[in-house]
C-alpha positions as CSV (number, residue, x, y, z in Angstrom):
1,X,14.6,26.4,-53.5
2,X,15.1,29.7,-55.2
3,X,16.8,30.1,-58.6
4,X,19.9,31.6,-56.9
5,X,20.3,28.6,-54.6
6,X,20.0,26.2,-57.6
7,X,22.6,28.2,-59.5
8,X,25.0,28.2,-56.5
9,X,24.4,24.4,-56.0
10,X,25.1,23.7,-59.7
11,X,28.2,25.9,-59.7
12,X,29.5,24.1,-56.5
13,X,29.0,20.8,-58.2
14,X,30.8,22.1,-61.3
15,X,33.8,23.2,-59.1
16,X,33.8,19.9,-57.2
17,X,33.8,18.0,-60.6
18,X,36.6,20.1,-61.9
19,X,38.7,19.5,-58.8
20,X,38.0,15.8,-59.0
21,X,38.9,15.7,-62.6
22,X,42.1,17.6,-61.9
23,X,43.0,15.1,-59.2
24,X,42.3,12.2,-61.5
25,X,44.4,13.8,-64.3
26,X,47.3,14.3,-61.8
27,X,47.1,10.7,-60.6
28,X,47.0,9.4,-64.2
29,X,50.0,11.5,-65.2
30,X,51.9,10.2,-62.1
31,X,51.1,6.6,-62.9
32,X,52.2,7.1,-66.6
33,X,55.4,8.8,-65.4
34,X,56.2,6.1,-62.8
35,X,55.5,3.3,-65.4
36,X,57.9,5.0,-67.9
37,X,60.5,5.4,-65.2
38,X,60.2,1.7,-64.3
39,X,60.5,0.7,-67.9
40,X,63.5,2.9,-68.4
41,X,65.3,1.5,-65.4
42,X,64.5,-2.1,-66.5
43,X,65.8,-1.3,-70.0
44,X,69.0,0.2,-68.6
45,X,69.5,-2.8,-66.3
46,X,69.0,-5.2,-69.1
47,X,71.4,-3.2,-71.3
48,X,74.1,-3.2,-68.6
49,X,73.6,-6.9,-68.0
50,X,74.0,-7.6,-71.8
51,X,77.1,-5.3,-71.8
52,X,78.6,-7.2,-68.9
53,X,77.9,-10.6,-70.5
54,X,79.4,-9.4,-73.7
55,X,82.6,-8.1,-72.0
56,X,82.9,-11.2,-69.9
57,X,82.5,-13.3,-73.0
58,X,85.3,-11.4,-74.7
59,X,87.5,-11.8,-71.7
60,X,86.9,-15.5,-71.5
61,X,87.6,-16.2,-75.2
């Protein structure tokens, strides 16, 4: 193998590694975003349920 082919091989590995890293970063960001979205929906649901219980309690008394 010549020096040039070694450089090209290393460079292609570097590009592939960067692409793979980019894909993993995107996947990680999506997972975090989805998790925060689920938590926010759960929090809103819990708050609306509490609000409903509170108003029903006031109506009943």
